[in-house]
C-alpha positions, 0 to 999 in steps of 0.5 A: 555421672561426673558431667551431670554432677558438674552441670548441677553443682558447678555454681555451688561447688568449685570442684563439681564434676571432679572425681574425689578418688582422683583428686581428694581420696583422703577427704571425707565430705559431710553436710550437717549430720550426713557423712557422704561416701568415702571416695573409694565407695562412690563408683560402686554406689553409682554402678549399683544405682544405675543397674537397679535403675534399669529394673523397671519393677524395682524402680517403680517400687523403690525410686527413693532407694535408687536416689539414695544410692546416688546420694549415698550417705554412709548410712546407706552402705549396706551392700 
């Protein structure tokens, strides 16, 4: 996941592909009114999204939910 993040965002963010839990565990990240997940919740969100993404029926029914968990703004922290 970190490698993909780096590939997608390295031209935009100098920290793209780095694990915030390791290098910025106390820093909150936001974009406009969206507050992204705390560093200690990111791995859980990714694991959940990757697990649910393997469920073909779930993925067909709710692809946006999977993408939402990969984005994981704080308002999606429901599990």
